[in-house]
C-alpha positions in Angstrom: 105.5 -119.4 -11.1 105.1 -115.9 -12.6 101.3 -116.1 -12.5 101.3 -117.4 -8.9 103.7 -114.6 -7.8 101.5 -112.0 -9.5 98.3 -113.3 -7.9 100.0 -113.3 -4.5 101.3 -109.8 -5.0 98.0 -108.3 -6.1 94.9 -110.6 -6.1 92.8 -107.9 -7.8 94.9 -108.1 -10.9 93.4 -111.5 -11.7 96.0 -112.5 -14.3 94.9 -115.4 -16.5 97.7 -115.7 -19.1 101.4 -115.0 -19.3 103.8 -114.9 -22.3 107.5 -114.9 -21.3 108.6 -113.7 -24.8 105.7 -111.4 -25.7 107.8 -108.2 -26.3 111.3 -109.7 -26.4 113.1 -113.0 -26.1 113.4 -114.8 -22.8 117.0 -115.9 -22.1 118.4 -118.9 -20.1 122.0 -118.4 -18.8 123.1 -121.2 -16.6 120.4 -121.5 -13.9 118.8 -118.1 -14.5 115.8 -117.5 -16.8 115.4 -113.8 -17.7 112.3 -112.5 -19.3 112.6 -108.7 -19.8 109.9 -108.7 -22.5 107.2 -110.7 -20.8 103.5 -109.8 -20.6 100.6 -110.9 -18.6 96.9 -110.7 -19.4 93.8 -110.0 -17.3 90.3 -108.7 -17.9 91.6 -105.2 -18.6 94.2 -106.3 -21.3 97.9 -107.0 -21.5 100.5 -105.6 -19.2 104.3 -105.4 -19.4 106.3 -107.7 -17.0 109.9 -108.4 -16.3 111.1 -111.3 -14.3 114.1 -113.3 -13.2 113.6 -116.9 -12.3 116.5 -118.8 -10.6 116.3 -122.5 -11.2 117.8 -125.5 -9.4 120.7 -127.1 -11.2 118.5 -129.7 -12.7 116.1 -126.9 -14.0 113.1 -128.7 -12.5 112.3 -126.3 -9.6 112.3 -122.6 -9.0 115.0 -121.5 -6.5 114.3 -117.8 -6.6 111.9 -115.4 -8.3 111.8 -111.6 -8.7 109.5 -109.5 -10.9 108.4 -106.0 -11.8 105.0 -105.4 -13.3 104.8 -102.5 -15.8 102.4 -100.4 -17.7 99.5 -101.5 -19.9 100.4 -102.5 -23.4 98.5 -100.4 -26.0 95.8 -102.3 -27.8 97.6 -101.7 -31.1 100.5 -103.9 -29.8 98.3 -106.7 -28.4 99.0 -109.1 -31.2 102.7 -108.9 -30.5 102.0 -109.7 -26.9 99.9 -112.7 -27.8 101.8 -114.8 -30.3 
């Protein structure tokens, strides 16, 4: 879902990978998945990402989704962003 949302928001980003726990743990509380330390990758490198994904009660479908794309992750931190 996160990659689809990023592509729809800005097709020029061309994200090809995403790690929900790249810079911090993702958390599931009830029907809400929070990933404050996520990162996505494109041809230019790794970028910070935060998102909240609301799930249906059976956790099989996305009910809501919000995100905020952030700054580039310095190359010295890429290994942390790509476990």
